[in-house]
MARKEKOL-744120 format. One record per residue: residue in one letter; x negated, y negated, z negated of N, C-alpha, C in turn; residue number from 1. Coordinates in pm, whole numbers. Each point is the difference from the previous one (the first is absolute). Layout:
BEGIN
("A" (X Y Z) (X Y Z) (X Y Z) NUM);
...
***
This chain:
BEGIN
("X" (-86 118 0) (86 -118 0) (-89 -123 0) 1);
("X" (32 -92 89) (-71 -127 4) (83 -103 -75) 2);
("X" (-67 -74 -88) (65 -104 -79) (-54 -134 49) 3);
("X" (90 -84 51) (-36 -135 43) (6 -90 -122) 4);
("X" (-113 -58 -34) (-13 -78 -123) (18 -149 30) 5);
("X" (97 -59 -64) (27 -142 16) (-121 -81 -45) 6);
("X" (-19 -115 64) (-117 -83 -31) (-4 -45 -146) 7);
("X" (114 -8 -66) (2 -45 -140) (-59 104 -96) 8);
("X" (-25 120 51) (-59 106 -84) (-151 12 19) 9);
("X" (-56 -87 81) (-146 3 23) (-71 -7 -136) 10);
("X" (-94 81 -21) (-72 5 -127) (64 99 -95) 11);
("X" (130 -8 -16) (71 92 -89) (4 142 56) 12);
("X" (3 11 132) (15 132 60) (-118 89 -31) 13);
("X" (-117 -60 -19) (-119 78 -37) (22 69 -134) 14);
("X" (65 -68 -91) (30 60 -131) (94 118 15) 15);
("X" (105 -17 80) (97 108 20) (-66 119 71) 16);
("X" (-83 -28 99) (-70 108 69) (-93 74 -97) 17);
("X" (-65 -72 -87) (-88 63 -99) (77 93 -92) 18);
("X" (119 -41 -39) (84 85 -85) (44 124 75) 19);
("X" (44 -16 122) (40 115 81) (-117 96 20) 20);
("X" (-117 -55 21) (-119 83 19) (-37 75 -127) 21);
("X" (0 -70 -112) (-39 65 -127) (101 106 -41) 22);
("X" (123 -13 45) (102 100 -30) (-2 115 101) 23);
("X" (-87 -9 101) (-16 108 97) (99 2 115) 24);
("X" (81 -106 14) (104 2 102) (-56 -5 142) 25);
("X" (-114 -67 19) (-57 -7 134) (-49 137 47) 26);
("X" (-29 88 -96) (-41 137 36) (120 86 39) 27);
("X" (117 -38 -47) (120 80 24) (92 -52 108) 28);
("X" (-1 -130 20) (92 -63 96) (-75 -87 100) 29);
("X" (43 1 125) (-62 -89 98) (59 -141 -11) 30);
("X" (-54 -78 -91) (46 -138 -22) (-110 -94 45) 31);
("X" (36 -99 79) (-96 -104 34) (68 -136 -10) 32);
("X" (-78 -99 -36) (49 -136 -17) (-63 -87 107) 33);
("X" (81 -83 65) (-51 -94 99) (51 -140 -32) 34);
("X" (-87 -96 24) (34 -140 -20) (52 -57 132) 35);
("X" (67 -113 -7) (58 -63 119) (-104 -17 111) 36);
("X" (-116 -54 -35) (-99 -30 104) (-50 127 70) 37);
("X" (5 113 -69) (-44 125 61) (95 47 111) 38);
("X" (123 -47 -5) (99 38 102) (45 -121 82) 39);
("X" (-81 -106 -5) (23 -122 77) (130 -71 -32) 40);
("X" (39 2 -127) (115 -78 -46) (-52 -126 -67) 41);
("X" (59 -113 33) (-40 -126 -62) (53 -7 -143) 42);
("X" (-78 -59 -87) (40 -15 -140) (130 -78 -11) 43);
("X" (21 -93 93) (122 -82 -4) (111 54 91) 44);
("X" (-12 125 41) (106 61 81) (131 2 -79) 45);
("X" (111 -7 70) (129 1 -68) (25 137 -62) 46);
("X" (80 1 -104) (37 126 -64) (65 95 100) 47);
("X" (81 -55 88) (70 82 100) (-102 69 92) 48);
("X" (-99 -74 47) (-102 57 86) (-80 108 -74) 49);
("X" (-35 -24 -125) (-76 96 -80) (82 127 -23) 50);
("X" (128 -16 -37) (86 116 -24) (14 83 128) 51);
("X" (24 -68 111) (15 71 127) (-128 76 36) 52);
("X" (-114 -65 -20) (-128 64 29) (-17 127 -85) 53);
("X" (30 -12 -128) (-13 116 -89) (93 112 44) 54);
("X" (122 -33 33) (96 103 43) (-43 65 131) 55);
("X" (-39 -80 97) (-39 53 131) (-121 92 -10) 56);
("X" (-88 -27 -98) (-122 78 -16) (10 100 -114) 57);
("X" (122 17 -55) (28 96 -108) (-95 -18 -118) 58);
("X" (-12 -125 -44) (-82 -36 -114) (89 -45 -115) 59);
("X" (-42 31 -121) (67 -58 -116) (-56 -139 -20) 60);
("X" (85 -97 -23) (-44 -136 -30) (-5 -14 -151) 61);
("X" (-119 -36 -51) (-19 -22 -144) (-19 -149 -21) 62);
("X" (84 -57 -83) (-1 -144 -22) (25 -32 -146) 63);
("X" (-5 -128 -31) (33 -44 -136) (77 -131 0) 64);
("X" (16 -64 115) (64 -131 -6) (95 -35 113) 65);
("X" (39 91 81) (92 -35 110) (137 -28 -59) 66);
("X" (68 -105 49) (124 -45 -62) (118 2 97) 67);
("X" (107 -63 -42) (122 -3 81) (26 -139 57) 68);
("X" (-104 -80 16) (17 -136 50) (-21 -6 150) 69);
("X" (97 -52 71) (-14 -23 143) (55 112 86) 70);
("X" (20 -33 128) (61 95 93) (-91 116 35) 71);
("X" (-129 -12 -23) (-93 109 27) (-57 58 -129) 72);
("X" (69 -22 -111) (-47 53 -128) (4 152 0) 73);
("X" (-81 60 -83) (-6 145 -7) (135 58 -40) 74);
("X" (62 -57 -100) (128 52 -48) (106 -3 109) 75);
("X" (10 -112 69) (98 -13 107) (-33 95 116) 76);
("X" (-127 13 31) (-42 92 107) (41 143 -33) 77);
("X" (-25 43 -122) (36 136 -42) (151 21 15) 78);
("X" (78 -99 -45) (146 12 9) (49 4 144) 79);
("X" (-60 -81 85) (46 -10 139) (-52 112 90) 80);
("X" (-122 45 -24) (-63 93 92) (-24 140 -56) 81);
("X" (14 14 -130) (-25 130 -60) (103 104 42) 82);
("X" (-47 120 24) (88 111 36) (-35 119 -91) 83);
("X" (70 108 16) (-17 116 -89) (-138 64 8) 84);
("X" (-75 -26 107) (-134 57 13) (-111 -100 -27) 85);
("X" (36 -122 -42) (-101 -101 -28) (-81 38 -123) 86);
("X" (-130 -24 9) (-86 21 -116) (26 -110 -102) 87);
("X" (-13 31 -127) (23 -103 -101) (-115 -98 -8) 88);
("X" (29 -119 -48) (-102 -96 -38) (-25 21 -148) 89);
("X" (-125 11 -37) (-34 23 -140) (-50 -132 -57) 90);
("X" (65 -44 -106) (-34 -128 -62) (-49 24 -143) 91);
("X" (-119 -48 -27) (-56 9 -135) (69 -106 -84) 92);
("X" (62 44 -107) (80 -88 -83) (-76 -112 -67) 93);
("X" (-123 27 -45) (-77 -101 -70) (-146 5 46) 94);
("X" (-31 -82 97) (-134 -1 58) (-107 -25 -106) 95);
("X" (24 -93 -88) (-98 -33 -103) (-33 116 -91) 96);
("X" (93 92 -15) (-22 115 -89) (-83 111 65) 97);
("X" (-31 -12 129) (-81 103 65) (-140 9 -60) 98);
("X" (-40 -100 -74) (-131 8 -67) (5 93 -121) 99);
("X" (120 34 -46) (17 90 -114) (-1 145 50) 100);
("X" (-88 81 -56) (-13 139 44) (132 76 -9) 101);
("X" (70 -11 -111) (125 76 -17) (103 -39 106) 102);
("X" (11 -129 27) (94 -47 102) (-40 52 138) 103);
("X" (-130 -6 30) (-50 52 127) (27 149 14) 104);
("X" (-16 74 -107) (29 143 2) (148 25 29) 105);
("X" (86 -83 -56) (143 13 26) (31 -32 147) 106);
("X" (-62 -105 52) (19 -35 141) (-52 111 90) 107);
("X" (-114 54 -35) (-60 109 76) (94 121 3) 108);
("X" (54 37 -113) (90 115 -8) (125 -24 85) 109);
("X" (55 -121 -5) (118 -31 80) (-32 5 149) 110);
("X" (-113 -56 39) (-38 -1 141) (-19 143 51) 111);
("X" (-67 83 -77) (-21 139 39) (133 73 13) 112);
("X" (91 -23 -93) (132 63 5) (73 -40 129) 113);
("X" (-8 -127 34) (66 -47 122) (-60 68 122) 114);
("X" (-132 8 4) (-67 62 115) (33 149 8) 115);
("X" (-5 68 -114) (27 144 -1) (143 33 43) 116);
("X" (92 -84 -40) (142 25 26) (61 -108 89) 117);
("X" (-76 -43 101) (40 -112 84) (139 19 61) 118);
("X" (35 122 34) (133 22 60) (114 -40 -93) 119);
("X" (-24 6 -130) (102 -41 -97) (17 -152 -7) 120);
("X" (-97 -72 53) (1 -146 -12) (30 -72 132) 121);
("X" (20 75 105) (30 -63 129) (132 -76 -10) 122);
("X" (2 -119 54) (122 -79 7) (36 -75 -127) 123);
("X" (-82 10 -105) (37 -69 -125) (-35 -149 2) 124);
("X" (-79 -43 94) (-33 -142 10) (-124 -36 -78) 125);
("X" (17 -22 -130) (-112 -46 -83) (-4 80 -129) 126);
("X" (-121 32 -41) (-24 68 -126) (-94 -82 -85) 127);
("X" (36 -23 -123) (-88 -72 -92) (-74 102 -85) 128);
("X" (-132 -18 -12) (-78 88 -86) (-69 -85 -105) 129);
("X" (-33 49 -117) (26 136 -46) (144 18 -40) 130);
***
């Protein structure tokens, strides 16, 4: 599973990857994380464009700050374009808490659960972790 990491998680994603690695998940699951620039997405791309890109490329979008403001907001995009086979958007509930090991472990466990049982989460729109 490829996880598209929102630009607002830059720096924090290294911590989450470290937790996943120390828990052995990278040895068990094919998980990779990519940043916007690695897939030629602009940091200021609209939420709609980012969501569509993630869906078209079967990537989970991991974010912490996408909102419901504007006609191209993530929330509105999910409501208007989401279908029963759409991958969920995963939103970290408290970005600042990712520096806490226990919180990161909880986020890691939730992310792994979503990846392992992705078929159960298709079409749900957005999932908040932990």
